[in-house]
C-alpha positions as CSV (number, residue, x, y, z in Angstrom):
1,M,10.1,62.5,-40.3
2,R,8.5,61.8,-44.0
3,K,4.6,62.1,-44.4
4,V,3.1,58.9,-44.8
5,R,1.8,59.4,-48.9
6,L,-2.2,58.0,-48.7
7,G,-4.5,57.1,-51.5
8,I,-8.3,56.9,-50.4
9,L,-10.3,54.3,-52.4
10,G,-14.2,55.4,-51.8
11,A,-15.7,58.6,-51.2
12,G,-18.6,57.7,-49.9
13,A,-19.5,58.1,-46.2
14,M,-16.9,56.2,-44.3
15,G,-14.4,57.5,-47.0
16,A,-15.2,61.0,-46.6
17,T,-14.9,60.4,-43.0
18,H,-11.6,59.1,-43.3
19,A,-10.3,61.9,-45.5
20,A,-11.6,64.5,-42.7
21,A,-9.7,62.8,-40.1
22,Y,-6.2,62.6,-42.5
23,T,-6.4,66.4,-42.4
24,T,-6.0,66.7,-38.7
25,M,-2.8,64.4,-38.9
26,T,0.8,66.0,-39.3
27,D,2.1,63.0,-40.5
28,V,0.0,62.1,-43.1
29,E,-0.3,63.3,-46.7
30,V,-3.8,62.4,-48.8
31,V,-2.7,62.6,-52.3
32,G,-5.5,61.5,-54.2
33,I,-9.3,60.2,-53.6
34,F,-10.9,57.4,-56.1
35,S,-14.7,57.1,-56.9
36,R,-16.2,56.1,-60.0
37,D,-18.2,59.0,-59.8
38,V,-16.1,62.2,-60.5
39,E,-18.0,64.7,-58.8
40,K,-17.9,62.5,-55.4
41,A,-14.4,62.4,-55.5
42,R,-14.2,65.8,-56.2
43,E,-16.7,66.6,-53.0
44,V,-14.4,64.4,-50.7
45,A,-11.3,65.7,-52.5
46,A,-12.2,69.0,-51.6
47,L,-11.9,68.0,-47.8
48,G,-8.1,67.8,-48.6
49,N,-7.3,69.9,-51.5
50,V,-6.4,66.8,-53.1
51,R,-7.0,65.3,-56.5
52,A,-10.0,63.5,-57.8
53,V,-9.6,60.1,-59.7
54,T,-12.0,57.8,-61.7
55,G,-9.6,55.0,-61.5
56,A,-8.5,53.1,-58.5
57,R,-5.4,52.1,-60.2
58,A,-4.2,55.6,-60.8
59,L,-3.5,55.6,-56.7
60,I,-2.5,52.2,-56.4
61,E,0.0,52.3,-59.2
62,D,1.3,55.9,-58.5
63,G,5.1,55.1,-57.2
64,E,4.7,58.3,-54.7
65,V,1.6,56.8,-52.8
66,D,2.9,54.8,-50.3
67,A,-0.5,53.4,-48.7
68,I,-3.8,52.7,-49.5
69,D,-6.9,52.9,-47.6
70,I,-10.0,50.7,-48.9
71,C,-13.5,52.3,-48.2
72,L,-15.4,50.5,-51.0
73,P,-18.1,48.2,-50.7
74,S,-17.0,45.1,-48.6
75,A,-17.5,42.6,-51.9
76,L,-14.6,45.2,-53.4
77,H,-11.8,44.6,-50.4
78,P,-9.8,41.7,-51.5
79,Q,-9.7,42.6,-55.4
80,F,-8.0,46.3,-54.0
81,A,-6.4,45.1,-51.2
82,I,-4.5,42.8,-53.0
83,A,-3.7,44.6,-56.4
84,A,-2.4,47.4,-53.7
85,L,-0.2,44.8,-51.6
86,D,1.3,43.4,-54.8
87,H,2.4,47.0,-55.7
88,G,4.3,47.6,-52.7
89,K,1.7,49.7,-50.7
90,H,0.4,49.3,-47.0
91,V,-3.1,49.0,-46.9
92,F,-6.0,50.0,-44.5
93,C,-9.4,48.5,-44.9
94,E,-12.5,49.0,-43.8
95,T,-14.6,45.9,-42.0
96,P,-15.7,43.6,-43.0
97,M,-11.9,42.5,-44.4
98,A,-13.5,40.3,-46.8
99,L,-16.7,38.6,-47.2
100,T,-14.9,35.0,-47.2
101,M,-12.3,32.8,-45.1
102,D,-10.4,32.0,-48.3
103,Q,-10.5,35.8,-49.9
104,A,-9.3,36.9,-46.3
105,E,-6.2,34.2,-46.1
106,A,-5.8,35.6,-50.1
107,M,-5.2,39.2,-48.2
108,R,-3.0,38.1,-45.6
109,D,-0.8,36.2,-47.7
110,A,-0.7,39.3,-50.5
111,A,0.7,41.2,-47.6
112,R,3.0,38.5,-46.8
113,R,4.6,38.5,-50.1
114,S,4.8,42.1,-50.2
115,G,6.4,42.8,-46.9
116,R,3.4,45.6,-46.4
117,L,1.5,46.2,-43.9
118,L,-2.4,45.3,-43.7
119,Q,-4.5,46.7,-41.2
120,V,-8.3,46.1,-40.8
121,G,-10.2,49.0,-38.8
122,P,-11.9,47.4,-36.0
123,L,-14.6,50.5,-35.8
124,M,-16.8,49.4,-33.1
125,R,-14.1,49.4,-30.4
126,S,-13.4,53.4,-31.0
127,I,-17.3,54.4,-30.9
128,G,-18.1,56.0,-28.0
129,A,-21.9,53.7,-27.5
130,Y,-19.7,50.7,-27.6
131,R,-16.5,52.0,-25.9
132,H,-18.2,51.6,-22.1
133,L,-17.8,47.7,-23.0
134,G,-14.3,47.9,-22.9
135,T,-14.3,50.3,-19.8
136,A,-16.6,47.8,-17.8
137,V,-14.0,45.3,-18.6
138,E,-10.9,46.9,-17.4
139,T,-12.6,48.6,-14.3
140,G,-14.2,45.1,-13.3
141,T,-17.7,47.3,-12.8
142,H,-19.9,44.2,-13.6
143,G,-17.4,41.9,-12.3
144,R,-14.4,39.4,-14.3
145,L,-15.9,39.2,-17.7
146,L,-16.3,35.4,-18.5
147,S,-17.6,36.0,-22.2
148,L,-19.3,37.9,-24.6
149,S,-21.2,38.0,-28.0
150,T,-22.0,40.6,-29.9
151,W,-23.2,41.4,-33.2
152,R,-24.0,44.4,-35.4
153,L,-26.0,44.1,-38.7
154,G,-24.3,46.0,-41.5
155,S,-25.1,46.4,-45.2
156,Y,-23.3,43.2,-46.5
157,L,-25.9,41.0,-44.2
158,R,-28.9,42.7,-45.9
159,P,-30.2,40.1,-49.0
160,A,-30.3,42.9,-51.3
161,A,-26.9,45.1,-50.5
162,P,-24.8,44.8,-53.8
163,D,-22.3,43.3,-51.0
164,H,-24.7,40.6,-49.4
165,K,-22.6,38.0,-47.7
166,N,-24.2,34.8,-49.0
167,H,-22.5,32.6,-46.1
């Protein structure tokens, strides 16, 4: 089986985490890391001995790249996801998918047009501190779950954050 050739957009904490995780996967080859800060891109690229790029389009338009992993600020997700899908790439996108429903629907529509996968990473379900909830539901430890409401305050909810959600 051929490896999935992947480009990562974002060299912050999440981009570095994803890059490190991909180094453990035998069926994935990270070919490039994008950051506007070339030093940051180089640091993360060194995790997998891949190229650092300062233009996202270099990865999005690369015919050898199969998929794009978007680890950029939330407000940028739609722009880059749609561009990647329009260039025939599969897309894995960090949460939140978008900051408005219209943006999320535009991303969905781009995936449908392109015939490519758009996957959004539901991070919290795989974190140990929250995994116990799934186990409690599956085992019935506390009875049958009738309802559950949760929330997590991400940076996009802080008024001073560059990706602040206005709605």
